[in-house]
C-alpha positions as CSV (number, residue, x, y, z in Angstrom):
1,M,20.9,23.3,13.0
2,F,20.1,21.8,9.7
3,W,22.3,25.3,9.0
4,Q,25.0,24.9,11.3
5,K,25.9,21.6,9.4
6,F,25.8,22.4,6.3
7,I,28.5,24.8,7.0
8,E,30.8,23.2,8.5
9,K,31.8,21.9,6.0
10,F,33.3,25.0,3.6
11,S,36.7,25.4,4.7
12,V,37.7,29.5,5.2
13,L,39.3,29.3,2.1
14,D,36.0,27.4,1.1
15,L,34.1,30.8,1.5
16,I,36.6,32.8,1.0
17,I,36.2,31.4,-2.5
18,I,32.2,31.7,-2.5
19,A,32.3,34.7,-1.4
20,M,34.7,36.1,-4.4
21,L,32.7,34.2,-6.8
22,S,29.7,35.7,-5.4
23,A,30.6,39.2,-5.9
24,L,33.0,38.4,-9.1
25,G,29.1,37.3,-10.6
26,I,27.5,40.8,-9.3
27,A,30.1,42.9,-10.2
28,T,29.9,41.8,-14.5
29,K,26.5,41.3,-14.6
30,P,26.1,45.9,-16.0
31,I,29.5,45.0,-18.0
32,V,27.5,41.4,-19.8
33,V,24.2,43.3,-19.9
34,P,24.7,46.1,-22.5
35,I,27.0,43.7,-24.3
36,T,24.1,40.9,-24.2
37,H,21.2,43.0,-25.6
38,I,23.0,43.6,-28.6
39,I,22.6,39.9,-29.8
40,T,19.4,39.4,-28.1
41,G,17.4,42.6,-29.0
42,P,16.5,42.3,-33.1
43,L,15.4,38.0,-31.5
44,L,12.9,39.5,-28.8
45,I,14.2,37.9,-26.3
46,P,14.5,38.5,-22.7
47,G,18.4,39.3,-22.2
48,G,19.7,37.9,-20.0
49,V,19.2,34.2,-21.8
50,V,22.4,35.2,-23.1
51,A,24.3,36.7,-20.0
52,G,23.1,34.3,-18.2
53,G,26.0,31.6,-19.1
54,F,28.2,33.8,-17.9
55,Y,26.5,34.7,-15.2
56,M,25.6,31.0,-14.1
57,M,30.0,30.8,-14.9
58,W,30.8,31.1,-11.6
59,L,28.9,28.9,-9.7
60,V,30.3,26.0,-11.8
61,L,34.0,27.7,-11.0
62,G,32.3,27.1,-7.2
63,V,32.2,23.7,-7.4
64,G,35.4,23.2,-9.1
65,L,37.5,25.6,-7.5
66,T,36.2,23.4,-3.3
67,G,34.8,21.0,-4.9
68,K,32.1,20.3,-2.8
69,C,28.4,19.8,-2.4
70,G,26.3,22.4,-1.9
71,T,28.9,25.3,-3.5
72,A,26.8,26.8,-6.8
73,T,23.9,26.8,-4.3
74,L,25.3,29.1,-1.2
75,I,26.9,31.8,-4.4
76,G,23.8,31.6,-5.7
77,L,22.5,32.6,-1.9
78,V,25.0,35.5,-1.7
79,Q,24.3,36.6,-4.8
80,A,20.5,37.3,-3.7
81,L,21.2,38.7,-0.4
82,M,23.8,40.9,-1.9
83,V,20.8,42.0,-5.4
84,F,18.4,41.6,-2.2
85,G,20.0,43.6,0.2
86,T,20.9,46.5,-2.8
87,G,18.2,46.9,-5.0
88,I,20.9,46.4,-7.2
89,F,20.4,45.8,-10.7
90,G,16.3,45.9,-10.6
91,S,15.9,44.2,-7.9
92,H,12.6,41.4,-8.0
93,G,12.0,42.0,-4.2
94,A,12.0,38.5,-2.6
95,M,11.5,37.1,-5.5
96,T,15.8,37.5,-6.3
97,L,16.5,34.8,-3.8
98,L,14.5,32.3,-6.3
99,S,15.4,33.5,-9.2
100,Y,19.6,33.3,-7.6
101,T,20.0,30.9,-5.4
102,L,17.9,28.1,-7.7
103,P,20.1,27.7,-10.5
104,G,23.4,26.6,-7.6
105,V,20.1,24.3,-6.4
106,A,19.7,23.2,-9.7
107,I,23.7,23.0,-10.5
108,D,24.8,21.2,-6.8
109,L,21.3,19.0,-7.4
110,A,22.6,17.7,-11.2
111,L,26.3,17.3,-10.4
112,W,25.3,14.8,-6.8
113,F,23.4,12.7,-9.5
114,T,26.3,12.4,-11.4
115,R,28.4,12.3,-8.7
116,H,30.5,14.1,-10.5
117,R,32.4,17.5,-9.3
118,V,33.1,19.7,-12.6
119,C,35.8,17.4,-12.5
120,C,35.2,17.1,-16.7
121,L,34.0,18.4,-19.6
122,P,30.3,17.1,-19.9
123,C,30.0,17.6,-16.9
124,S,30.9,21.6,-16.0
125,F,28.9,21.9,-19.4
126,L,25.5,19.8,-17.7
127,A,25.6,22.7,-15.0
128,G,26.0,25.5,-16.8
129,V,22.8,24.5,-19.2
130,L,20.6,23.0,-16.6
131,A,21.3,26.7,-14.5
132,N,20.6,28.8,-17.3
133,I,17.8,27.1,-18.1
134,C,16.3,27.2,-14.3
135,G,17.2,30.4,-14.0
136,S,16.2,31.3,-17.4
137,G,12.3,29.7,-16.6
138,L,12.1,30.7,-13.6
139,V,12.4,34.0,-14.8
140,N,10.0,34.1,-17.1
141,I,7.5,32.6,-15.1
142,L,8.0,34.9,-12.3
143,Y,7.9,38.3,-15.3
144,F,8.5,37.6,-18.5
145,R,5.7,35.3,-19.3
146,L,7.0,34.8,-23.0
147,P,5.0,32.2,-25.4
148,L,5.2,29.5,-26.1
149,V,7.5,29.5,-29.0
150,P,9.6,32.6,-28.2
151,L,9.9,30.9,-24.6
152,M,11.6,27.3,-26.4
153,L,13.9,29.4,-28.5
154,A,14.4,31.4,-25.5
155,L,15.1,28.0,-23.5
156,T,17.5,26.8,-26.6
157,V,19.6,30.3,-26.8
158,A,19.4,30.0,-22.1
159,A,20.9,27.0,-23.0
160,L,23.7,27.3,-25.3
161,S,25.1,29.9,-23.3
162,G,24.3,28.1,-20.3
163,G,26.7,25.6,-21.8
164,L,29.0,28.0,-23.1
165,G,29.8,28.9,-19.3
166,G,29.8,25.3,-18.0
167,I,33.3,25.5,-20.5
168,I,34.8,28.4,-19.8
169,A,34.1,27.9,-15.8
170,Y,36.4,24.0,-16.6
171,K,39.1,25.7,-18.7
172,I,39.6,28.5,-16.2
173,L,40.1,26.0,-13.1
174,H,42.0,23.0,-15.4
175,Q,44.4,26.6,-15.8
176,L,43.8,27.6,-12.5
177,K,45.0,23.9,-11.3
178,K,47.9,23.7,-13.0
179,T,49.3,26.1,-10.8
180,G,47.7,23.9,-7.8
181,F,45.1,26.0,-7.0
182,G,41.5,23.9,-6.7
183,H,39.6,21.5,-5.0
184,K,42.8,18.6,-5.9
185,T,40.5,15.3,-6.6
186,A,38.4,17.8,-9.6
């Protein structure tokens, strides 16, 4: 019942956008991860804290394109199911569902509270920051268990990277809207 009501608010175009952005997020991961390890290796922090900003960009962009609350959560869930189902990219088993979906929940909650939909640079930046901190923090809790000082460094880098991902998403959205594509009020 809840699922049906939730999914009915999305048009077919919205669902296509969600599926495409989910696939793009997963497809770009093997390209981004090795590059980020060059930066994070010497700092002894997990590569995902930097790469996460790029992953979260797709979730932020999805909300901007559809203008609907729940989009980021749905993109994260679809990505989790893709990773979980295929076992690619070092799947963490059932925890994959949490580590991919909760950053989307963080974006949707933040934008719901602020009543924004990736309509301006500050809300886009905030969405990226919160998503990447959520994802990086969750992965740390589940797997890495870094001591406090490295954890604070990792979360600070995650915030910066996530914010940059949010800015990139906003700039892409701004360019797409010039062509007439995307949600009209965002």
